[in-house]
C-alpha positions as CSV (number, residue, x, y, z in Angstrom):
1,M,13.3,4.6,-4.2
2,N,15.9,2.4,-5.8
3,C,16.1,-1.4,-6.1
4,K,18.4,-1.6,-3.0
5,D,15.9,0.1,-0.8
6,I,13.1,-2.1,-2.1
7,D,15.1,-5.2,-1.6
8,K,15.5,-4.2,2.1
9,M,11.7,-3.6,2.3
10,I,10.6,-7.0,1.0
11,P,10.6,-8.8,4.3
12,A,8.6,-6.0,5.9
13,F,6.1,-6.2,3.0
14,L,5.8,-10.0,3.4
15,N,5.1,-9.6,7.1
16,K,2.6,-6.7,6.3
17,E,4.7,-4.2,8.4
18,L,5.0,-1.3,5.9
19,S,3.4,2.0,6.7
20,G,1.1,3.6,4.3
21,R,3.8,5.8,2.6
22,E,6.3,2.9,2.5
23,L,3.7,0.6,1.1
24,N,2.8,3.1,-1.6
25,D,6.5,3.6,-2.6
26,F,7.0,-0.2,-2.5
27,M,4.0,-0.9,-4.7
28,E,4.9,1.8,-7.3
29,H,8.4,0.5,-7.6
30,I,7.4,-3.2,-7.8
31,S,4.8,-2.5,-10.5
32,G,7.5,-1.0,-12.7
33,C,10.6,-3.0,-11.9
34,P,10.6,-6.7,-13.1
35,E,13.9,-7.4,-11.3
36,C,12.4,-6.3,-7.9
37,K,9.2,-8.1,-8.5
38,E,11.1,-11.3,-9.3
39,E,13.1,-10.9,-6.0
40,L,9.8,-10.4,-4.2
41,S,8.5,-13.6,-5.8
42,I,11.7,-15.5,-4.8
43,Q,11.6,-14.4,-1.2
44,F,7.9,-15.1,-1.0
45,L,8.2,-18.5,-2.4
46,V,11.0,-19.4,0.0
47,L,9.2,-18.1,3.0
48,E,5.7,-19.5,2.2
49,G,7.1,-22.7,0.7
50,M,9.0,-23.5,3.9
51,A,5.9,-22.8,6.0
52,S,3.7,-24.9,3.7
53,L,6.1,-27.8,3.8
54,Q,6.1,-27.7,7.6
55,D,2.3,-27.7,7.6
56,G,2.2,-30.5,5.1
57,S,-0.4,-28.5,3.1
58,T,-0.8,-28.2,-0.6
59,F,-0.2,-24.8,-2.0
60,D,-0.3,-22.4,-4.9
61,L,2.4,-19.9,-4.0
62,Q,2.1,-17.6,-7.0
63,K,-1.7,-17.3,-6.4
64,K,-0.9,-16.5,-2.7
65,L,1.6,-13.8,-3.7
66,D,-0.8,-12.3,-6.2
67,K,-3.5,-12.2,-3.5
68,Q,-1.1,-10.3,-1.1
69,L,-0.2,-7.8,-3.8
70,E,-3.9,-7.3,-4.6
71,E,-4.7,-6.7,-0.9
72,A,-1.9,-4.1,-0.8
73,R,-3.3,-2.4,-3.8
74,R,-6.8,-2.4,-2.3
75,K,-5.5,-1.0,1.0
76,L,-3.7,1.9,-0.9
77,K,-6.9,2.6,-2.9
78,I,-9.0,2.8,0.3
79,R,-6.3,5.0,1.9
80,K,-6.3,7.4,-1.1
81,G,-10.1,7.6,-1.0
82,I,-10.0,8.5,2.7
83,H,-7.4,11.2,2.0
84,F,-9.6,12.6,-0.8
85,L,-12.6,12.7,1.5
86,V,-10.7,14.4,4.3
87,Y,-9.3,17.1,1.9
88,G,-12.9,17.6,0.5
89,L,-14.2,18.1,4.1
90,E,-11.3,20.6,4.8
91,I,-12.2,22.6,1.7
92,L,-15.8,22.6,2.7
93,A,-15.0,23.8,6.2
94,I,-12.8,26.6,4.8
95,I,-15.5,27.7,2.3
96,T,-18.1,27.7,5.2
97,M,-15.8,29.9,7.4
98,I,-15.2,32.3,4.6
99,T,-18.9,32.5,3.9
100,I,-19.6,33.2,7.6
101,I,-17.0,35.9,7.7
102,V,-18.3,37.6,4.6
103,L,-21.9,37.5,6.0
104,I,-20.7,39.0,9.3
105,M,-19.0,41.8,7.4
106,I,-22.0,42.5,5.2
107,L,-24.4,42.6,8.1
């Protein structure tokens, strides 16, 4: 993905609307592109800053953005673990089927 694609995805990220694949691509790009990470910070600060001003609450916006990025990383890590588990179970099922077929042929 290029910076233009990521820039279009920032609002969806901030609203937690990215699919698993989109979130993965977004996070990979953001982690390696300081310009896009800065644009994410700016859009986040504007969005959350306005909401906080309307609420009249005190806020630490950078900490809030860091928390949202960490939640996205954790979500991706869990998703990758689930995929790994599913692939492992599929391999186990295939091995079991092959074993049964071999046993049937031998007997």
